[in-house]
C-alpha positions in Angstrom: -23.9 -19.5 -46.4 -27.1 -21.4 -46.5 -26.3 -23.0 -43.1 -25.9 -19.5 -41.6 -29.2 -18.5 -43.1 -31.0 -21.6 -41.8 -29.5 -21.2 -38.3 -30.4 -17.5 -38.1 -33.9 -18.3 -39.4 -34.5 -21.0 -36.8 -33.1 -18.8 -34.0 -35.4 -15.9 -34.9 -38.4 -18.1 -35.2 -37.9 -19.6 -31.7 -38.2 -16.1 -30.2 -40.8 -14.4 -32.4 -44.4 -14.4 -31.3 -46.7 -15.1 -33.1 -45.0 -17.8 -35.1 -43.9 -16.9 -38.6 -44.7 -18.9 -41.7 -41.8 -21.1 -42.7 -39.4 -19.8 -45.3 -39.5 -20.8 -49.0 -36.0 -22.3 -49.0 -32.4 -21.3 -48.9 -31.3 -18.2 -50.8 -28.4 -19.7 -52.7 -28.3 -22.7 -55.0 -25.3 -25.1 -55.0 -22.6 -23.5 -57.1 -23.7 -19.9 -56.8 -20.7 -19.0 -54.7 -17.2 -20.1 -55.7 -14.8 -20.9 -52.9 -11.9 -18.6 -52.3 -8.2 -19.7 -52.4 -8.0 -20.1 -48.6 -11.1 -22.4 -48.6 -9.6 -24.5 -51.5 -6.2 -24.8 -49.7 -7.9 -25.7 -46.4 -10.0 -28.4 -48.0 -7.0 -29.8 -49.8 -5.0 -29.9 -46.5 -7.8 -31.4 -44.4 -8.5 -34.1 -47.0 -5.2 -35.8 -45.8 -6.9 -36.6 -42.5 -9.3 -39.5 -42.4 -12.0 -39.2 -39.8 
């Protein structure tokens, strides 16, 4: 979620004139959102592959 926030923030800042002041940080702290069942299963399945 924080990645999406940062990406949207950067995209908006690149188009807005005059330049906006930088944000105060990301809205969510680590651990604020618990992953759903699909995310846990996906992580478990993808951990088999070594990249």
